C-alpha positions in Angstrom: 21.4 -4.2 21.0 19.7 -6.3 18.3 21.7 -8.6 16.0 20.0 -7.7 12.7 21.9 -7.7 9.4 21.4 -4.8 7.0 21.7 -4.7 3.3 24.9 -2.9 2.2 23.0 -1.0 -0.5 19.6 -0.1 0.9 18.1 0.4 4.4 16.3 -2.9 4.8 17.3 -5.6 7.2 16.8 -9.4 7.5 14.0 -8.6 10.0 11.7 -7.3 7.2 8.2 -8.7 7.8 7.9 -9.9 4.2 11.1 -11.9 4.4 14.5 -10.8 3.0 17.8 -12.5 2.5 21.4 -11.2 1.9 23.8 -12.7 -0.6 27.5 -13.3 -0.1 28.2 -9.6 -0.9 25.8 -8.4 1.7 23.2 -7.2 -0.9 19.6 -8.0 -0.2 17.2 -9.9 -2.4 15.1 -6.8 -3.0 18.1 -4.9 -4.4 19.2 -7.8 -6.6 15.7 -8.2 -8.1 15.6 -4.5 -8.7 18.7 -4.9 -10.9 16.5 -6.8 -13.3 14.9 -3.5 -14.2 18.2 -2.4 -15.9 18.8 -5.6 -17.8 15.4 -6.9 -19.0 14.1 -6.0 -22.5 11.0 -4.1 -21.5 9.8 -3.7 -25.1 9.8 -7.5 -25.4 8.0 -7.8 -22.1 5.4 -5.3 -23.3 4.8 -7.5 -26.3 4.3 -10.4 -24.0 1.7 -8.4 -22.0 -0.2 -7.6 -25.2 -0.3 -11.3 -26.2 -1.4 -12.2 -22.6 -4.4 -9.8 -22.6 -5.5 -10.2 -26.2 -7.7 -13.3 -25.5 -9.7 -11.3 -22.9 -10.8 -8.6 -25.4 -14.6 -8.7 -25.6 -15.0 -8.2 -29.3 -18.8 -8.3 -29.1 -18.8 -5.3 -26.7 -21.2 -7.2 -24.4 -18.9 -7.0 -21.4 -15.8 -5.3 -20.0 -12.4 -6.6 -21.0 -10.9 -6.5 -17.5 -11.2 -5.2 -13.9 -8.9 -2.6 -12.4 -8.9 -2.0 -8.7 -8.4 1.8 -8.1 -8.2 4.4 -5.3 -7.7 8.1 -5.3 -4.0 7.6 -4.9 -1.1 5.2 -5.3 -0.6 3.9 -8.9 -4.2 4.0 -10.0 -3.8 6.7 -12.6 -0.8 5.0 -14.2 -2.5 1.6 -14.2 -5.6 2.9 -15.9 -3.4 4.8 -18.4 -1.5 1.7 -19.4 -4.7 -0.4 -19.7 -7.0 2.0 -21.4 -4.6 4.2 -23.5 -1.7 1.8 -24.2 -3.4 -1.6 -24.3 -6.7 -0.3 -25.6 -8.8 -2.4 -23.2 -12.2 -1.4 -21.9 -11.9 -1.8 -18.1 -14.4 -1.7 -15.3 -12.9 0.2 -12.4 -13.7 -1.0 -8.8 -13.0 0.8 -5.6 -13.5 -0.1 -1.9 -14.6 2.7 0.4 -12.0 2.9 3.2 -14.0 5.5 5.2 -10.8 7.3 6.0 -11.2 9.3 2.8 -9.6 12.7 2.3 -11.3 15.3 0.1 -8.2 15.2 -2.1 -8.6 11.5 -2.6 -12.2 11.8 -3.5 -11.3 14.5 -6.0 -8.5 12.3 -7.5 -10.9 9.4 -7.9 -13.6 11.5 -9.5 -11.0 13.0 -11.8 -9.6 9.6 -12.7 -13.1 8.3 -13.7 -13.8 11.4 -15.8 -10.4 11.8 -17.5 -10.3 8.2 -18.6 -14.0 7.9 -19.3 -14.4 4.6 -17.4 -17.3 3.0 -15.6 -16.7 2.4 -11.9 -18.3 0.3 -9.1 -18.0 1.5 -5.4 -18.3 -0.9 -2.5 -19.6 0.7 0.7 -19.7 -1.9 3.5 -21.9 -1.1 6.4 -19.9 1.4 8.4 -21.1 -0.1 11.7 -19.6 -3.4 10.8 -16.4 -1.7 9.6 -16.0 0.0 12.9 -16.6 -3.2 14.8 -13.9 -5.0 12.7 -11.5 -2.1 13.1 -11.9 -2.2 16.9 -11.3 -6.0 16.9 -8.3 -6.0 14.5 -6.7 -3.0 16.3 -7.0 -4.7 19.7 -6.0 -8.2 18.5 -3.1 -7.6 16.1 -2.5 -3.9 16.0 -4.1 -3.0 12.6 -6.6 -0.3 11.8 -6.2 -1.2 8.1 -7.2 -4.8 8.1 -10.7 -4.2 6.7 -9.4 -1.9 4.1 -6.7 -4.3 2.9 -9.3 -7.1 3.0 -11.9 -5.1 1.1 -9.5 -3.7 -1.5 -8.2 -7.2 -2.3 -11.4 -9.1 -2.3 -14.0 -6.8 -3.9 -12.3 -7.0 -7.3 -12.3 -10.8 -7.2 -15.9 -10.9 -6.1 -16.8 -8.5 -9.0 -14.9 -10.7 -11.4 -17.0 -13.7 -10.4 -20.3 -11.7 -10.3 -19.9 -10.1 -13.7 -18.0 -12.9 -15.3 -14.9 -10.8 -16.1 -12.0 -13.1 -15.7 -9.0 -10.7 -15.9 -8.0 -8.4 -13.0 -5.1 -6.1 -13.6 -3.0 -4.9 -10.7 0.0 -2.6 -10.6 3.2 -3.8 -9.0 3.7 -6.7 -6.6 4.7 -5.5 -3.1 6.7 -8.6 -2.3 8.7 -8.3 -5.5 9.3 -4.6 -5.3 10.4 -4.4 -1.7 12.1 -7.7 -0.9 12.6 -9.5 -4.2 10.2 -12.3 -3.2 9.9 -13.1 -6.9 11.7 -12.3 -10.2 9.9 -10.2 -12.8 10.4 -13.2 -15.1 8.4 -15.4 -12.8 5.4 -13.4 -13.8 3.7 -14.1 -10.5 0.0 -13.5 -10.3 -2.3 -12.7 -7.4 -3.2 -15.6 -5.1 -5.6 -16.2 -2.2 -2.6 -17.4 -0.2 -0.4 -14.3 -0.7 -3.4 -12.1 0.3 -4.0 -14.0 3.5 -0.4 -14.5 4.5 0.9 -10.9 3.8 -1.9 -8.5 3.1 -4.1 -9.8 5.9 -1.4 -10.9 8.4 -2.6 -14.5 8.3 -6.2 -13.9 9.0 -9.2 -14.5 6.7 -12.6 -13.0 7.5 -13.9 -16.1 9.2 -10.9 -16.2 11.5 -12.2 -13.0 13.1 -15.3 -14.8 14.4 -14.8 -15.8 18.0 -16.9 -16.4 21.1 -14.5 -13.9 22.8 -15.4 -11.1 20.3 -18.4 -9.1 19.2 -18.1 -9.8 15.5 -20.9 -11.8 13.9 -21.6 -13.4 10.5 -23.3 -10.2 9.2 -20.2 -8.2 9.9 -17.6 -10.3 8.0 -19.4 -12.0 5.0 -18.6 -9.3 2.5 -14.9 -9.9 3.0 -15.0 -13.6 2.1 -12.9 -14.6 -0.9 -14.8 -16.6 -3.6 -14.4 -20.3 -3.4 -12.2 -22.2 -5.9 -15.2 -23.6 -7.8 -16.5 -20.1 -8.5 -13.0 -18.8 -9.5 -12.3 -21.7 -11.8 -15.7 -21.5 -13.5 -14.9 -18.0 -14.6 -11.2 -18.5 -15.0 -10.3 -15.6 -12.7 -6.7 -14.4 -12.8 -5.0 -11.3 -11.5 -1.8 -10.1 -13.3 0.7 -7.5 -12.2 1.8 -4.8 -14.7 5.0 -4.5 -12.8 6.2 -7.7 -14.4 5.9 -6.2 -17.9 6.6 -2.5 -17.4 9.7 -0.9 -15.7 8.0 0.3 -12.5 9.1 3.6 -11.2 6.4 5.3 -9.0 8.0 8.7 -8.9 8.4 9.0 -12.6 5.0 7.5 -13.2 3.2 9.9 -10.8 4.9 12.9 -12.4 3.7 11.9 -15.8 0.1 11.6 -14.4 0.4 15.0 -12.7 1.5 16.6 -16.0 -1.0 14.8 -18.3 -4.0 13.9 -16.3 -4.3 16.3 -13.4 -3.3 14.0 -10.5 -3.1 16.0 -7.2 -0.6 15.6 -4.5 0.0 16.6 -0.9 2.8 16.8 1.7 3.0 14.5 4.7 4.6 14.9 8.1 6.2 11.4 8.1 7.7 11.0 4.6 9.2 13.0 1.7 7.0 11.2 -0.9 3.9 13.4 -1.5 2.5 11.2 -4.2 1.3 8.0 -2.5 -1.7 7.6 -0.1 -3.1 11.1 -0.5 -6.5 9.5 -0.4 -6.3 8.5 3.3 -6.0 10.5 6.5 -4.6 7.5 8.4 -2.2 5.6 6.2 0.7 7.9 6.8 -0.5 8.6 10.3 -1.8 6.0 12.7 -1.3 3.1 10.3 2.3 4.2 9.8 2.9 4.6 13.5 1.6 1.1 14.2 4.1 -0.1 11.5 6.9 1.6 13.4 5.7 0.1 16.8 5.5 -3.4 15.4 8.3 -3.7 12.9 10.7 -1.0 13.9 10.5 1.0 10.6 7.9 3.1 8.8 6.9 4.0 5.3 9.7 6.6 4.9 12.1 3.7 4.9 10.2 2.0 2.1 10.3 5.2 0.1 14.0 5.8 0.8 15.0 2.3 -0.2 13.1 2.7 -3.4 14.9 6.0 -4.2 18.2 4.4 -3.3 17.6 1.6 -5.8 16.6 4.0 -8.5 19.8 5.8 -8.0 18.3 9.2 -7.0 19.8 9.3 -3.5 22.7 7.6 -1.7 22.3 5.2 1.2 23.6 7.9 3.6 21.0 10.4 2.2 18.3 7.8 2.6 19.3 7.2 6.3 19.2 11.0 6.9 15.7 11.1 5.4 14.5 8.3 7.7 16.0 10.1 10.7 14.2 13.3 9.7 10.7 11.8 9.2 10.4 8.6 11.2 9.4 10.1 14.5 7.4 13.0 13.1 4.1 14.0 14.7 1.0 12.0 13.9 -1.7 14.1 12.2 -5.5 13.6 12.1 -5.6 11.1 15.0 -8.5 13.1 16.4 -10.6 12.3 13.3 -10.0 8.6 13.9 -10.9 8.8 17.6 -14.1 10.7 16.6 -15.0 8.1 13.9 -14.3 5.0 16.1 -15.7 6.5 19.3 -12.6 6.3 21.5 -10.6 9.0 23.4 -7.0 9.7 22.7 -5.7 8.2 26.0 -7.6 5.0 25.4 -6.3 4.8 21.8 -2.7 5.3 22.9 -3.1 2.6 25.6 -4.1 0.1 22.9 -1.4 1.3 20.5 1.2 0.7 23.2 0.2 -2.9 23.6 1.6 -3.5 20.1 5.1 -2.0 20.6 7.7 -4.7 19.7 10.1 -5.1 22.7 12.9 -5.6 20.2 12.6 -2.0 19.2 10.9 -0.3 22.2 11.9 0.0 25.8 9.6 1.3 28.4 11.5 3.8 30.5 8.6 4.6 32.8 4.9 4.6 32.6 3.9 6.3 29.3 7.5 6.9 28.2 9.2 4.8 25.6 12.7 4.7 24.1 13.1 3.6 20.5 16.0 1.6 19.1 16.3 3.2 15.7 18.4 2.2 12.7 21.7 3.8 14.0 21.4 1.8 17.2 20.7 -1.7 15.8 24.3 -3.0 15.7 25.7 -6.2 14.6 29.2 -7.1 13.6 28.6 -6.1 10.0 26.3 -3.2 10.6 26.9 -0.2 8.3 25.2 2.2 10.7 27.3 1.8 13.9 29.2 5.0 14.7 28.3 6.6 11.3 27.9 10.3 10.9 24.5 11.1 9.5 24.4 13.5 6.6 21.8 16.3 6.2 18.7 15.2 4.4 18.8 15.7 0.6 16.1 17.8 -0.9 14.3 15.5 -3.4 12.2 16.9 -6.3 8.6 16.1 -5.5 5.7 18.3 -6.8 3.1 19.3 -4.1 0.1 20.9 -5.8 -2.7 20.5 -3.3 -3.6 19.7 0.4 -5.3 16.6 1.8 -8.3 18.7 2.9 -8.4 20.3 -0.6 -10.2 23.4 0.7 -12.8 21.3 2.4 -13.4 22.6 5.9 -15.5 19.9 7.5 -13.4 18.2 10.3 -14.5 14.6 9.5 -13.9 11.8 7.0 -15.6 12.1 3.6 -17.6 8.9 4.0 -19.2 9.0 0.6 -18.0 11.5 -2.0 -18.3 10.0 -5.5 -20.0 13.2 -6.8 -17.2 15.5 -5.6 -16.6 18.3 -8.1 -13.3 18.3 -10.0 
């Protein structure tokens, strides 16, 4: 049994990969920072945001006011809504092609561009290089998402330098929202270091080059972060709206569904049907690797968020985790087809990244998982607890990932997709 200490309010433990601490009352730093949402004066913080962005308005109309990184899912609609409709800025949207696109995500991205009447730049990295990097990062540190995270976080910064648009506007800061890494009042901004240490698991693009690998300069150069001289010359900065707006993804998505036609879909492995509908693999193979490496999956993140917002209890959150955590992986055949591997070979590689703290090999090909209710310590809430039936949360499902598109493959390029 593993001696982890769990928060007495949510489902996170001190083993969280982003780092998490408990206070004297056994409440985690993420829950404590979430309490700020109920005590901060958000009207005052909005005024602070308006004052922050005002100097970046291009009054001559000769350039864009800011850059917004977007996808066909997550918080993109709400971010563009705040920036375009509430702040009155003229943004340039940028998006990185992850190649695991769902037809629904392509539809959402096209609808976003049309409904908000914004210009958009797409980055399509050579798919051969993307596949080579994916093979390398999957084998070396158990990630099929490294090139996506690298591309999504560097392309906006590269665009800021290239087009001399200093202000990049992001949504919420993951480290703040999940583990309370910062306070909202710190007004933390995007940094090269946070991107490398957390988004990219400690590896920059050049770190992937090795005499023991097949990756070459031509494969990784598009993932390089601009140098400090280039950033300083333009004055590039990336701000997080979550520091100035009371962030609530469920409520925000439902507003975007009602007012701007955002489409959603159900998933096997979580109750949240709003996030990540643009990707066949995020809630599939990527989520499975998260479970293998860290002992928890995305449904735990979603449950902790809902507990903190007071929409479910801790016991109900645990029941939801138990229901979804080990659910079947969908669409892995599409990944195998895209990468050129067979399912047995893929599973062999995946198994190499099982964390022995959470997984015990019973026999060849058979593993036993040490889930939340088995991770006991002397103050562990879960030991011997009866698990309640999962609560039925109100989430609106109004489409399907394939969105009536029958082709059994990723939509590699789909910016002209009809809404």
